[in-house]
Rosetta silent file (secondary structure, phi, psi, omega in degrees, C-alpha in Angstrom):
SEQUENCE: MGTPRDTRTEQAETIVERLEAEYPDSTISLRYSNRLELLIAVILSAQCTDERVNQETEHLFEKYDGPEDYANVPQEELAEDLNSITYYNNKAGYIKSACETIVEEHDGEVPDTMDELTDLSGVGRKTANVVLQHGHDVVEGIVVDTHVQRLSRRLGLTEEKRPEAIEQELMELVPEGYWQQFTHLCIDHGRAVCTARNPDCDDCVLADVCPSEKGDSEIDLASGEPW
SCORE:     score description
SCORE:     0.000 S_00000001
   1 L     0.000  126.647 -177.242  -38.164   29.691   -8.063 S_00000001
   2 L   -74.308  -30.790 -176.152  -38.328   32.200  -10.889 S_00000001
   3 L   -86.224  130.824 -179.585  -36.920   29.954  -13.617 S_00000001
   4 L   -57.924  148.551 -176.730  -39.344   27.355  -15.043 S_00000001
   5 H   -59.913  -40.870 -178.885  -38.586   23.731  -14.127 S_00000001
   6 H   -60.480  -38.583  179.353  -38.226   22.661  -17.788 S_00000001
   7 H   -67.556  -41.308  179.110  -35.580   25.314  -18.295 S_00000001
   8 H   -68.766  -33.145  176.096  -33.695   24.260  -15.183 S_00000001
   9 H   -63.217  -45.359  177.385  -33.882   20.607  -16.228 S_00000001
  10 H   -63.753  -40.253  178.491  -32.300   21.475  -19.565 S_00000001
  11 H   -62.828  -43.297 -179.507  -29.728   23.602  -17.759 S_00000001
  12 H   -61.685  -40.258  179.072  -28.874   20.730  -15.395 S_00000001
  13 H   -64.839  -40.139  177.014  -28.292   18.396  -18.325 S_00000001
  14 H   -63.585  -42.604 -179.919  -26.004   20.979  -19.944 S_00000001
  15 H   -60.479  -48.006  179.870  -24.087   21.400  -16.689 S_00000001
  16 H   -61.299  -45.237 -178.712  -23.518   17.668  -16.329 S_00000001
  17 H   -61.126  -45.467 -178.299  -22.408   17.271  -19.939 S_00000001
  18 H   -68.997  -42.602 -178.673  -19.903   20.132  -19.770 S_00000001
  19 H   -69.719  -34.206  177.751  -18.470   19.187  -16.403 S_00000001
  20 H   -64.678  -37.281  176.643  -18.156   15.540  -17.431 S_00000001
  21 H   -69.519  -34.397 -178.347  -16.123   16.657  -20.458 S_00000001
  22 H   -75.904  -34.933 -177.159  -14.017   18.933  -18.238 S_00000001
  23 L  -128.427   71.137 -174.025  -13.418   16.321  -15.505 S_00000001
  24 L   -66.119  -21.397 -178.764  -13.592   12.903  -17.202 S_00000001
  25 L  -105.035   20.832 -176.593  -11.888   11.097  -14.310 S_00000001
  26 L   -63.251  128.006  178.677  -13.987   12.649  -11.552 S_00000001
  27 L  -159.388  179.808 -179.925  -14.560   10.271   -8.645 S_00000001
  28 L   -64.428  139.726 -176.783  -14.502   10.033   -4.848 S_00000001
  29 L  -101.603  -10.939  176.137  -11.225   11.222   -3.352 S_00000001
  30 L   -70.074  142.791 -179.798  -11.461    9.492    0.029 S_00000001
  31 L  -102.613  134.394 -179.265   -9.276    6.371    0.266 S_00000001
  32 L  -162.703  161.406  179.933  -10.723    3.146    1.687 S_00000001
  33 L  -124.206   -4.037  175.763  -10.618   -0.600    1.018 S_00000001
  34 L  -156.760  177.018 -174.176  -13.959   -1.775    2.426 S_00000001
  35 H   -64.993  -38.190  179.826  -17.368   -0.516    3.491 S_00000001
  36 H   -65.844  -43.272  177.983  -16.436    0.090    7.102 S_00000001
  37 H   -61.574  -37.818  177.751  -13.396    2.148    6.128 S_00000001
  38 H   -63.209  -47.691 -179.700  -15.604    4.133    3.743 S_00000001
  39 H   -57.955  -46.985 -178.629  -18.156    4.811    6.469 S_00000001
  40 H   -65.519  -41.564  179.920  -15.486    5.967    8.920 S_00000001
  41 H   -61.880  -40.690 -178.263  -13.751    8.131    6.311 S_00000001
  42 H   -70.345  -39.484  175.598  -17.016    9.888    5.417 S_00000001
  43 H   -59.170  -43.308 -179.914  -17.850   10.513    9.095 S_00000001
  44 H   -67.872  -25.545 -173.664  -14.393   12.030    9.535 S_00000001
  45 L   -76.599   -9.026  179.358  -14.756   14.182    6.400 S_00000001
  46 L   -61.797  120.975 -179.809  -17.481   16.381    7.888 S_00000001
  47 L    54.385   34.657  177.236  -16.046   19.922    7.945 S_00000001
  48 L  -147.768  145.910 -177.476  -12.628   18.506    7.172 S_00000001
  49 L   -72.292  148.473  176.748  -10.740   18.161    3.904 S_00000001
  50 H   -60.753  -35.260  179.786  -10.505   14.795    2.186 S_00000001
  51 H   -60.905  -44.447  179.036   -6.755   15.262    2.017 S_00000001
  52 H   -65.837  -42.308  178.921   -6.498   15.549    5.797 S_00000001
  53 H   -60.161  -44.234 -179.580   -8.815   12.566    6.281 S_00000001
  54 H   -62.457  -36.867  177.299   -6.721   10.442    3.945 S_00000001
  55 H   -63.811  -41.149 -176.667   -3.580   11.326    5.864 S_00000001
  56 H   -72.641  -44.005 -174.661   -5.242   10.326    9.145 S_00000001
  57 H   -72.940  -19.593  176.263   -6.898    7.131    7.965 S_00000001
  58 H   -56.482  -39.137  178.821   -3.685    5.803    6.479 S_00000001
  59 H   -87.277  -38.016 -177.054   -2.556    5.149   10.063 S_00000001
  60 H   -60.285  -44.240 -176.916   -5.999    4.586   11.558 S_00000001
  61 H   -73.786  -13.148  172.667   -6.851    1.703    9.217 S_00000001
  62 H   -79.727  -34.121 -176.761   -3.564    0.012   10.072 S_00000001
  63 H   -81.168  -40.693 -175.542   -4.368    0.062   13.798 S_00000001
  64 L  -111.069  138.787 -177.483   -8.060   -0.852   13.645 S_00000001
  65 L  -105.938  -90.871 -177.602   -9.500   -3.683   11.593 S_00000001
  66 L   -89.055 -179.304 -177.740  -13.156   -4.616   11.952 S_00000001
  67 H   -62.524  -27.005  178.574  -15.999   -2.856   13.777 S_00000001
  68 H   -61.399  -36.887  179.695  -15.203   -4.774   16.971 S_00000001
  69 H   -61.560  -44.351  179.592  -11.880   -2.928   17.241 S_00000001
  70 H   -71.793  -35.053 -179.396  -13.599    0.453   17.160 S_00000001
  71 H   -67.911  -32.414 -173.475  -16.412   -0.696   19.434 S_00000001
  72 H   -93.004  -20.009 -177.332  -14.022   -1.974   22.096 S_00000001
  73 L   -71.114  141.797  173.186  -11.377    0.764   22.156 S_00000001
  74 L   -58.207  137.243 -177.525  -11.757    3.444   24.888 S_00000001
  75 H   -57.827  -35.661 -179.563  -13.225    6.560   23.304 S_00000001
  76 H   -63.975  -37.400  178.858  -10.366    8.674   24.666 S_00000001
  77 H   -68.675  -43.783  179.258   -7.812    6.491   22.883 S_00000001
  78 H   -62.959  -40.656  178.820   -9.715    6.651   19.611 S_00000001
  79 H   -61.243  -41.569  179.268  -10.024   10.429   19.965 S_00000001
  80 H   -63.162  -34.921  178.010   -6.279   10.718   20.470 S_00000001
  81 H   -70.351  -14.907 -176.922   -5.764    8.739   17.257 S_00000001
  82 L  -113.277   16.522 -166.216   -7.929   11.305   15.452 S_00000001
  83 L   -70.204   -3.709  174.162   -6.562   14.478   17.013 S_00000001
  84 L   -96.903    1.080  179.600   -5.598   16.121   13.738 S_00000001
  85 L   -95.705  143.854  176.288   -9.200   15.883   12.513 S_00000001
  86 L   -62.042  139.407  178.208  -11.743   18.629   13.176 S_00000001
  87 L    54.084   42.779 -173.028  -14.130   17.823   16.055 S_00000001
  88 H   -64.546  -31.889  178.675  -12.179   14.641   16.725 S_00000001
  89 H   -64.724  -47.778  178.454  -13.746   14.039   20.149 S_00000001
  90 H   -61.880  -44.303 -176.831  -17.264   14.063   18.744 S_00000001
  91 H   -67.681  -33.483  174.981  -16.270   11.973   15.735 S_00000001
  92 H   -61.845  -41.445  177.686  -14.553    9.406   17.932 S_00000001
  93 H   -63.645  -43.105  179.878  -17.838    9.062   19.845 S_00000001
  94 H   -61.905  -47.753 -177.176  -19.827    8.703   16.626 S_00000001
  95 H   -62.746  -45.709  179.896  -17.486    6.049   15.233 S_00000001
  96 H   -61.622  -47.234 -179.190  -17.384    4.022   18.420 S_00000001
  97 H   -64.983  -43.355  179.737  -21.170    4.135   18.834 S_00000001
  98 H   -60.925  -41.032 -179.276  -21.834    3.353   15.163 S_00000001
  99 H   -70.962  -33.182  174.090  -19.532    0.347   15.300 S_00000001
 100 H   -60.605  -43.112  178.422  -21.188   -0.888   18.482 S_00000001
 101 H   -66.145  -40.988  178.442  -24.495   -0.820   16.631 S_00000001
 102 H   -60.900  -41.224  179.155  -22.990   -2.534   13.599 S_00000001
 103 H   -68.992  -46.614 -172.042  -21.658   -5.332   15.810 S_00000001
 104 H   -78.166  -32.342 -172.188  -24.778   -5.711   17.943 S_00000001
 105 H  -115.216  -14.579 -174.681  -27.510   -5.241   15.322 S_00000001
 106 L  -129.470   23.371  176.455  -25.973   -5.960   11.921 S_00000001
 107 L    53.377   33.504  175.768  -23.666   -8.948   12.519 S_00000001
 108 L    79.815    6.984 -179.268  -20.601   -6.754   11.975 S_00000001
 109 L  -108.742  139.915  176.299  -21.653   -5.658    8.486 S_00000001
 110 L   -66.730  123.625 -175.765  -22.246   -2.074    7.390 S_00000001
 111 L   -63.117  161.588 -172.720  -25.989   -1.898    6.606 S_00000001
 112 L  -121.955   24.122  174.636  -27.212   -1.329    3.078 S_00000001
 113 L  -127.007  153.776 -179.675  -30.392    0.730    3.506 S_00000001
 114 H   -60.144  -45.701 -177.080  -30.882    4.435    4.034 S_00000001
 115 H   -63.245  -43.876 -177.992  -32.959    3.938    7.195 S_00000001
 116 H   -69.279  -37.430  179.154  -30.474    1.566    8.835 S_00000001
 117 H   -67.519  -43.966 -177.406  -27.496    3.745    7.956 S_00000001
 118 H   -74.217   -8.989  172.146  -29.060    6.950    9.219 S_00000001
 119 L   -79.634  -14.268  178.971  -29.860    5.180   12.486 S_00000001
 120 L   -77.123  146.890  178.499  -26.097    4.947   13.129 S_00000001
 121 L   -60.280  136.705  176.263  -24.468    7.664   15.229 S_00000001
 122 L    76.236    7.776 -176.336  -22.951   10.470   13.180 S_00000001
 123 L  -114.328  112.828  173.093  -24.637    9.334    9.957 S_00000001
 124 L  -104.183 -171.125 -175.995  -26.994   11.673    8.145 S_00000001
 125 H   -64.003  -37.158  179.143  -28.444   11.375    4.664 S_00000001
 126 H   -59.532  -53.161 -179.575  -25.292   12.758    3.039 S_00000001
 127 H   -62.093  -42.945  179.973  -23.012   10.165    4.648 S_00000001
 128 H   -61.157  -40.789  178.908  -25.531    7.392    4.026 S_00000001
 129 H   -61.413  -41.712  179.586  -25.754    8.306    0.340 S_00000001
 130 H   -62.638  -46.400 -178.570  -21.959    8.084   -0.023 S_00000001
 131 H   -64.983  -41.121  178.039  -21.837    4.677    1.674 S_00000001
 132 H   -63.154  -46.936 -175.540  -24.724    3.354   -0.386 S_00000001
 133 H   -66.846  -47.805 -172.400  -23.283    4.619   -3.661 S_00000001
 134 H   -98.051  -14.995  178.307  -19.656    3.628   -3.206 S_00000001
 135 H  -102.388  -30.848 -175.371  -20.004    0.760   -0.768 S_00000001
 136 L  -122.847    1.220 -177.054  -23.140   -0.983   -1.972 S_00000001
 137 L    55.308   40.151  177.666  -23.615    0.314   -5.547 S_00000001
 138 L  -119.498  121.247 -179.418  -27.025    1.659   -4.550 S_00000001
 139 L  -111.508  105.770  179.541  -27.989    5.126   -5.753 S_00000001
 140 L  -108.421  -12.942 -178.082  -31.007    6.527   -3.957 S_00000001
 141 L  -167.000 -162.649 -177.959  -30.194   10.211   -4.080 S_00000001
 142 L  -116.663  128.960  176.883  -27.590   12.935   -4.579 S_00000001
 143 L   -71.655  120.305 -179.399  -24.838   13.618   -2.051 S_00000001
 144 L  -107.904   97.843  175.666  -25.154   17.300   -1.094 S_00000001
 145 L  -101.812 -170.419 -176.657  -21.881   18.557    0.340 S_00000001
 146 H   -63.180  -34.858  178.727  -20.659   22.122    0.598 S_00000001
 147 H   -69.385  -42.653  178.809  -19.606   22.250   -3.071 S_00000001
 148 H   -64.146  -41.606  176.630  -22.934   20.920   -4.319 S_00000001
 149 H   -58.169  -49.026 -175.766  -24.766   23.420   -2.105 S_00000001
 150 H   -65.843  -48.918 -175.753  -22.702   26.331   -3.392 S_00000001
 151 H   -68.674  -41.781 -177.322  -22.743   25.429   -7.074 S_00000001
 152 H   -65.165  -32.814  177.103  -26.381   24.419   -7.303 S_00000001
 153 H   -77.194  -41.560  178.442  -27.445   27.744   -5.773 S_00000001
 154 H   -63.631  -37.752 -177.230  -25.048   29.846   -7.846 S_00000001
 155 L   -78.509   -4.494  177.280  -26.151   28.073  -11.011 S_00000001
 156 L    79.683   15.968  179.529  -29.787   28.824  -10.227 S_00000001
 157 L   -76.690  -25.219 -179.715  -30.817   25.169   -9.932 S_00000001
 158 L  -154.007  155.808  171.898  -32.263   25.783   -6.473 S_00000001
 159 L  -112.292    0.371 -179.341  -32.964   28.493   -3.952 S_00000001
 160 L   -67.995  156.199  179.686  -33.165   26.027   -1.078 S_00000001
 161 L  -115.370  -31.741  179.789  -30.630   26.247    1.756 S_00000001
 162 L   -76.395  135.547 -179.759  -31.086   22.988    3.664 S_00000001
 163 H   -53.847  -40.574 -179.532  -29.131   20.064    2.157 S_00000001
 164 H   -63.425  -40.154  179.562  -32.167   17.758    2.284 S_00000001
 165 H   -70.797  -40.219  176.586  -34.301   20.258    0.382 S_00000001
 166 H   -60.628  -44.442 -179.467  -31.520   20.905   -2.146 S_00000001
 167 H   -59.144  -46.658 -177.974  -31.190   17.171   -2.730 S_00000001
 168 H   -61.134  -38.948 -179.879  -34.893   16.724   -3.388 S_00000001
 169 H   -70.914  -41.707  179.179  -34.909   19.559   -5.890 S_00000001
 170 H   -64.556  -33.925  179.889  -31.779   18.350   -7.667 S_00000001
 171 H   -64.734  -23.184  177.236  -33.222   14.846   -7.934 S_00000001
 172 H   -84.223  -16.980 -174.853  -36.051   16.337   -9.988 S_00000001
 173 H  -105.692  -43.180 -176.124  -33.630   18.164  -12.312 S_00000001
 174 L   -82.441  131.593  177.491  -30.522   15.981  -12.731 S_00000001
 175 L   -54.355  136.154 -171.836  -30.971   12.828  -14.833 S_00000001
 176 H   -57.086  -33.003 -179.948  -31.063    9.845  -12.458 S_00000001
 177 H   -66.281  -11.944 -179.616  -28.163    8.162  -14.228 S_00000001
 178 H  -112.002    7.395 -177.532  -25.966   11.095  -13.166 S_00000001
 179 H   -57.416  -43.305 -179.656  -27.028   11.403   -9.524 S_00000001
 180 H   -70.881  -46.009 -175.408  -23.818    9.861   -8.256 S_00000001
 181 H   -70.875  -27.381 -178.468  -21.464   11.573  -10.682 S_00000001
 182 H   -54.842  -43.482 -179.500  -23.082   14.986  -10.237 S_00000001
 183 H   -60.820  -48.638 -176.963  -21.579   15.317   -6.778 S_00000001
 184 H   -64.742  -36.060  177.744  -18.043   14.470   -7.879 S_00000001
 185 H   -65.846  -41.823  178.155  -18.260   16.870  -10.811 S_00000001
 186 H   -65.222  -39.644  179.192  -19.420   19.693   -8.526 S_00000001
 187 H   -62.918  -47.940 -179.448  -16.609   18.928   -6.078 S_00000001
 188 H   -62.341  -43.400 -178.903  -13.936   19.018   -8.782 S_00000001
 189 H   -71.350  -34.934  178.331  -15.321   22.198  -10.327 S_00000001
 190 H   -66.012  -34.102  179.229  -15.817   23.790   -6.905 S_00000001
 191 H   -78.821  -38.323 -172.791  -12.198   23.145   -5.997 S_00000001
 192 H   -86.522  -37.422 -170.716  -10.686   24.123   -9.354 S_00000001
 193 L  -130.447  -55.515 -172.839  -12.820   27.032  -10.563 S_00000001
 194 L   -91.625   63.089 -178.052  -16.012   27.867   -8.640 S_00000001
 195 L   -72.621  166.464 -174.368  -14.347   28.382   -5.276 S_00000001
 196 L   -64.654  -44.199 -172.164  -16.141   29.875   -2.302 S_00000001
 197 L  -101.895  -35.240 -176.038  -14.393   33.265   -2.214 S_00000001
 198 L  -133.501   68.653 -179.395  -12.758   33.894   -5.585 S_00000001
 199 L   -63.694  141.051 -178.967  -14.499   31.984   -8.377 S_00000001
 200 L   -93.936   76.341 -176.153  -12.726   32.132  -11.721 S_00000001
 201 H   -64.654  -29.260 -178.993  -15.712   33.022  -13.861 S_00000001
 202 H   -67.331  -22.333 -176.962  -13.502   33.989  -16.804 S_00000001
 203 H  -116.971   30.383 -176.063  -12.223   30.432  -17.063 S_00000001
 204 L  -105.862  128.681 -178.868  -15.505   28.651  -16.319 S_00000001
 205 L   -72.329   -8.182 -178.987  -17.132   26.311  -18.837 S_00000001
 206 L  -107.964    5.941 -172.086  -20.512   27.127  -17.276 S_00000001
 207 H   -54.585  -40.932 -175.219  -20.262   30.916  -17.398 S_00000001
 208 H   -75.688  -12.988  177.778  -22.875   31.326  -20.140 S_00000001
 209 H  -114.375   14.919 -177.256  -25.460   29.238  -18.278 S_00000001
 210 L  -111.809  116.585  179.667  -24.715   30.647  -14.825 S_00000001
 211 L   -67.956  -13.899 -179.711  -26.872   33.521  -13.540 S_00000001
 212 L   -95.813    4.063 -177.333  -24.189   34.332  -10.960 S_00000001
 213 L   -58.533  134.123 -176.377  -21.418   34.867  -13.498 S_00000001
 214 L   -53.672  136.408  176.705  -19.450   38.012  -12.656 S_00000001
 215 L    86.428  -11.913 -177.267  -20.575   41.101  -14.487 S_00000001
 216 L  -108.663  -12.320 -176.148  -23.871   39.492  -15.477 S_00000001
 217 L  -157.591  145.974  177.645  -25.672   39.578  -12.134 S_00000001
 218 L   -84.658   76.174 -179.229  -25.548   41.386   -8.820 S_00000001
 219 E  -123.867  135.398  172.478  -24.750   38.299   -6.803 S_00000001
 220 E   -79.486  103.829 -173.033  -22.332   37.960   -3.930 S_00000001
 221 L   -67.888  -22.104  178.913  -20.466   34.908   -5.175 S_00000001
 222 L   -68.322  -36.088 -176.023  -18.970   34.111   -1.780 S_00000001
 223 L  -110.183  -15.788 -176.344  -22.351   33.491   -0.238 S_00000001
 224 L    78.131    7.523 -177.910  -24.580   32.951   -3.239 S_00000001
 225 E  -103.588  151.337  173.868  -26.927   35.631   -1.885 S_00000001
 226 E   -61.366  147.630  176.339  -28.035   38.868   -3.612 S_00000001
 227 L   -67.057    0.000    0.000  -26.150   41.923   -2.440 S_00000001
């Protein structure tokens, strides 16, 4: 990384402060009423919009109650209930298997540790972080989704490409008290301004601290890579 860590730490603090002022009500957009619903919603959200997930789970959570319901339903039936979701066959398998484990090994309760969560089918560190943060009020890391990946690289906070590596670097730069909120701020800003294909740099509150700002750097903003 060409930029000194102290400089990037100061930059990260500035980014959080400005985005927090810009999006004061930033929070998770998935709808759920308990930890199991949160877990299922996050599994479904992989490569799918939160809006689509919320539309689907509105009906799903009426049909299925506890983990036993998901564990006992035929996978084909569950897949049919999810057929408007991307990769619904795979996700139905993940949900059914995860709920079987929850019933058999965790007394029907969604576990509250990173290791136990990531042992569930379809659950990686990103999903586990969301469940810990919003289901158990435990913040162990930073959720790195597509918006966090894109913005953190464009802003010069990291050159890493793997989500796990990006998370570790961000954890060294972003104040720990903002680890949870950082993700939501990046999501809101990524949707409203710093979009994947046509970022609105002219209307960006971070333009002066962003090395990828149009006209200031030869960066392909769609990919975050040098031309």
